[in-house]
N, CA, C and O of each residue as an XYZ file, in Angstrom:
328
protein
N     -11.858      1.723      1.115
C     -11.811      0.530      1.943
C     -11.248      0.911      3.307
O     -10.239      1.610      3.393
N     -11.886      0.463      4.349
C     -11.478      0.787      5.712
C     -10.745     -0.413      6.322
O     -11.296     -1.509      6.421
N      -9.493     -0.181      6.727
C      -8.687     -1.228      7.347
C      -8.286     -0.847      8.774
O      -7.312     -1.381      9.305
N      -9.022      0.065      9.392
C      -8.663      0.563     10.721
C      -8.545     -0.548     11.754
O      -7.747     -0.440     12.685
N      -9.327     -1.615     11.603
C      -9.272     -2.714     12.573
C      -7.950     -3.480     12.501
O      -7.620     -4.213     13.434
N      -7.190     -3.328     11.423
C      -5.898     -4.013     11.264
C      -4.717     -3.147     11.683
O      -3.573     -3.597     11.631
N      -4.981     -1.916     12.096
C      -3.908     -0.960     12.411
C      -3.363     -1.175     13.813
O      -3.702     -0.439     14.740
N      -2.522     -2.181     13.963
C      -1.853     -2.401     15.245
C      -0.343     -2.359     14.996
O       0.118     -2.825     13.954
N       0.430     -1.810     15.931
C       1.881     -1.704     15.732
C       2.503     -3.074     15.443
O       2.206     -4.062     16.114
N       3.362     -3.108     14.441
C       4.018     -4.336     14.053
C       3.286     -5.126     12.988
O       3.807     -6.126     12.493
N       2.074     -4.691     12.623
C       1.301     -5.394     11.596
C       2.016     -5.297     10.247
O       2.615     -4.272      9.921
N       1.943     -6.373      9.477
C       2.597     -6.432      8.169
C       1.517     -6.534      7.093
O       0.559     -7.295      7.231
N       1.682     -5.759      6.023
C       0.728     -5.738      4.925
C       1.455     -6.038      3.625
O       2.383     -5.323      3.245
N       1.034     -7.095      2.946
C       1.603     -7.440      1.650
C       0.598     -7.048      0.581
O      -0.567     -7.442      0.633
N       1.061     -6.270     -0.385
C       0.177     -5.705     -1.398
C       0.683     -6.012     -2.794
O       1.884     -6.160     -3.021
N      -0.232     -6.102     -3.703
C       0.118     -6.196     -5.129
C      -0.255     -4.848     -5.744
O      -1.383     -4.381     -5.587
N       0.690     -4.226     -6.442
C       0.528     -2.858     -6.933
C       0.363     -2.840     -8.444
O       1.042     -3.563     -9.172
N      -0.558     -1.995     -8.895
C      -0.736     -1.758    -10.322
C      -0.409     -0.290    -10.592
O      -1.234      0.580    -10.315
N       0.783      0.001    -11.129
C       1.133      1.395    -11.430
C       0.466      1.879    -12.709
O      -0.013      1.085    -13.519
N       0.443      3.190    -12.875
C      -0.137      3.850    -14.055
C      -1.586      3.465    -14.307
O      -1.997      3.325    -15.459
N      -2.359      3.293    -13.256
C      -3.777      2.960    -13.395
C      -4.568      4.234    -13.697
O      -4.101      5.339    -13.422
N      -5.736      4.079    -14.250
C      -6.583      5.249    -14.525
C      -7.105      5.872    -13.240
O      -7.210      7.094    -13.127
N      -7.434      5.016    -12.264
C      -7.977      5.483    -10.986
C      -7.219      4.800     -9.851
O      -6.906      3.612     -9.924
N      -6.933      5.558     -8.815
C      -6.272      5.000     -7.637
C      -7.309      4.302     -6.769
O      -8.459      4.735     -6.695
N      -6.901      3.220     -6.113
C      -7.825      2.519     -5.244
C      -7.172      1.362     -4.516
O      -6.059      0.947     -4.841
N      -7.881      0.851     -3.529
C      -7.420     -0.254     -2.702
C      -8.559     -1.251     -2.594
O      -9.695     -0.856     -2.329
N      -8.278     -2.560     -2.798
C      -9.310     -3.577     -2.690
C      -8.676     -4.921     -2.343
O      -7.460     -5.100     -2.420
N      -9.542     -5.858     -1.960
C      -9.131     -7.244     -1.697
C      -9.714     -8.131     -2.783
O     -10.840     -7.915     -3.232
N      -8.949     -9.128     -3.203
C      -9.486    -10.081     -4.164
C     -10.193    -11.213     -3.411
O     -10.295    -11.180     -2.185
N     -10.669    -12.190     -4.137
C     -11.423    -13.297     -3.534
C     -10.583    -14.094     -2.542
O     -11.123    -14.674     -1.600
N      -9.258    -14.129     -2.744
C      -8.373    -14.869     -1.849
C      -7.956    -14.046     -0.626
O      -7.274    -14.559      0.260
N      -8.359    -12.779     -0.574
C      -8.014    -11.935      0.562
C      -6.754    -11.103      0.367
O      -6.362    -10.364      1.270
N      -6.111    -11.207     -0.793
C      -4.893    -10.437     -1.088
C      -5.250     -8.969     -1.317
O      -6.210     -8.666     -2.025
N      -4.483     -8.066     -0.722
C      -4.685     -6.635     -0.926
C      -4.062     -6.201     -2.249
O      -2.955     -6.614     -2.595
N      -4.788     -5.367     -2.976
C      -4.320     -4.807     -4.239
C      -4.451     -3.294     -4.166
O      -5.401     -2.769     -3.585
N      -3.487     -2.599     -4.761
C      -3.518     -1.142     -4.807
C      -3.261     -0.707     -6.243
O      -2.310     -1.165     -6.877
N      -4.103      0.170     -6.749
C      -3.883      0.779     -8.055
C      -3.451      2.216     -7.799
O      -4.085      2.933     -7.024
N      -2.371      2.634     -8.451
C      -1.869      4.000     -8.307
C      -1.741      4.630     -9.685
O      -1.456      3.942    -10.665
N      -1.950      5.927     -9.757
C      -1.863      6.636    -11.026
C      -0.430      7.016    -11.364
O      -0.138      7.342    -12.514
N       0.458      6.983    -10.403
C       1.858      7.350    -10.614
C       2.605      6.285    -11.398
O       2.264      5.102    -11.375
N       3.634      6.748    -12.093
C       4.537      5.830    -12.781
C       5.557      5.309    -11.771
O       5.869      6.001    -10.803
N       6.077      4.108    -11.979
C       7.060      3.559    -11.042
C       8.456      4.141    -11.281
O       9.394      3.415    -11.609
N       8.576      5.438    -11.116
C       9.841      6.133    -11.335
C      10.209      6.943    -10.106
O       9.381      7.674     -9.564
N      11.444      6.813     -9.669
C      11.993      7.595     -8.552
C      11.152      7.480     -7.283
O      11.082      8.427     -6.499
N      10.518      6.333     -7.078
C       9.771      6.097     -5.845
C       8.408      6.753     -5.773
O       7.768      6.721     -4.722
N       7.949      7.348     -6.863
C       6.648      8.041     -6.836
C       5.499      7.083     -6.564
O       4.616      7.388     -5.761
N       5.499      5.931     -7.223
C       4.425      4.959     -7.015
C       4.469      4.403     -5.590
O       3.420      4.185     -4.983
N       5.661      4.172     -5.052
C       5.780      3.680     -3.674
C       5.185      4.674     -2.690
O       4.498      4.279     -1.748
N       5.441      5.954     -2.897
C       4.898      6.968     -1.996
C       3.379      7.059     -2.109
O       2.694      7.272     -1.109
N       2.857      6.901     -3.309
C       1.404      6.916     -3.473
C       0.773      5.702     -2.796
O      -0.281      5.821     -2.171
N       1.409      4.536     -2.916
C       0.924      3.335     -2.220
C       0.923      3.582     -0.715
O      -0.043      3.248     -0.030
N       2.005      4.167     -0.199
C       2.110      4.464      1.236
C       0.960      5.376      1.684
O       0.349      5.136      2.725
N       0.668      6.418      0.901
C      -0.418      7.353      1.261
C      -1.782      6.668      1.246
O      -2.588      6.873      2.153
N      -2.045      5.853      0.220
C      -3.339      5.169      0.119
C      -3.524      4.176      1.257
O      -4.595      4.120      1.861
N      -2.488      3.391      1.556
C      -2.579      2.415      2.644
C      -2.732      3.111      3.991
O      -3.521      2.668      4.826
N      -1.992      4.189      4.213
C      -2.086      4.929      5.474
C      -3.485      5.493      5.671
O      -4.018      5.452      6.779
N      -4.081      6.016      4.615
C      -5.441      6.560      4.709
C      -6.440      5.464      5.075
O      -7.326      5.682      5.901
N      -6.297      4.281      4.462
C      -7.202      3.166      4.760
C      -7.035      2.672      6.191
O      -8.001      2.234      6.816
N      -5.809      2.742      6.712
C      -5.547      2.293      8.082
C      -5.848      3.368      9.118
O      -5.981      3.068     10.305
N      -5.955      4.617      8.675
C      -6.210      5.715      9.602
C      -4.971      6.108     10.388
O      -5.072      6.512     11.546
N      -3.799      5.993      9.765
C      -2.539      6.348     10.427
C      -1.771      7.321      9.536
O      -2.135      7.536      8.380
N      -0.715      7.901     10.080
C       0.141      8.790      9.304
C       1.001      7.968      8.340
O       1.458      6.885      8.705
N       1.227      8.454      7.130
C       2.056      7.718      6.171
C       3.472      7.437      6.673
O       4.087      6.453      6.263
N       3.987      8.279      7.542
C       5.342      8.079      8.062
C       5.446      6.862      8.972
O       6.551      6.397      9.250
N       4.320      6.340      9.438
C       4.337      5.151     10.296
C       4.456      3.859      9.501
O       4.676      2.799     10.087
N       4.315      3.922      8.185
C       4.426      2.736      7.338
C       5.823      2.658      6.749
O       6.287      3.584      6.083
N       6.487      1.535      7.006
C       7.848      1.324      6.530
C       7.821      0.273      5.428
O       7.259     -0.807      5.610
N       8.423      0.584      4.293
C       8.511     -0.359      3.196
C       9.630     -1.342      3.503
O      10.806     -0.979      3.480
N       9.261     -2.594      3.792
C      10.245     -3.615      4.154
C      10.915     -4.231      2.939
O      12.135     -4.396      2.916
N      10.133     -4.568      1.937
C      10.717     -5.142      0.726
C       9.789     -4.874     -0.450
O       8.595     -4.626     -0.282
N      10.371     -4.930     -1.647
C       9.593     -4.734     -2.852
C       9.650     -3.332     -3.415
O       8.733     -2.912     -4.120
N      10.713     -2.597     -3.118
C      10.775     -1.217     -3.601
C      10.791     -1.141     -5.126
O      10.381     -0.130     -5.695
N      11.256     -2.189     -5.791
C      11.292     -2.203     -7.257
C      10.444     -3.337     -7.822
O      10.662     -3.780     -8.950
N       9.480     -3.803     -7.038
C       8.637     -4.916     -7.433
C       7.168     -4.513     -7.324
O       6.835     -3.531     -6.661
N       6.306     -5.267     -7.970
C       4.868     -4.993     -7.848
C       4.290     -5.557     -6.557
O       3.217     -5.138     -6.123
N       4.985     -6.494     -5.948
C       4.561     -7.040     -4.657
C       5.384     -6.349     -3.579
O       6.612     -6.440     -3.572
N       4.707     -5.662     -2.676
C       5.383     -4.872     -1.654
C       4.925     -5.312     -0.269
O       3.805     -5.792     -0.093
N       5.815     -5.138      0.715
C       5.489     -5.462      2.083
C       5.782     -4.236      2.961
O       6.913     -3.752      3.019
N       4.744     -3.754      3.635
C       4.858     -2.620      4.551
C       4.653     -3.109      5.976
O       3.863     -4.019      6.224
N       5.375     -2.492      6.912
C       5.199     -2.765      8.345
C       4.744     -1.480      9.018
O       5.272     -0.401      8.750
N       3.752     -1.612      9.899
C       3.249     -0.464     10.648
C       4.083     -0.290     11.908
O       4.144     -1.189     12.747
N       4.717      0.853     12.038
C       5.565      1.137     13.205
C       4.742      1.641     14.359
O       5.286      1.931     15.424
């Protein structure tokens, strides 16, 4: 999924995460909510880092530009593009 048109500084992305999925991926549901499936387990921040990498790739930016604002221990996460 290509989200390059949304990559502007200060943009906020709210995602629903599915850890331990068979395949990693990013998609939107019918309501427009972003969903991310990651193969990593939600242990020691591994799933958060995988979400960061997948979202950064879709936005066409470096993963270090995405800051996790809230949801580090939740399935609903909010990232801000620096």
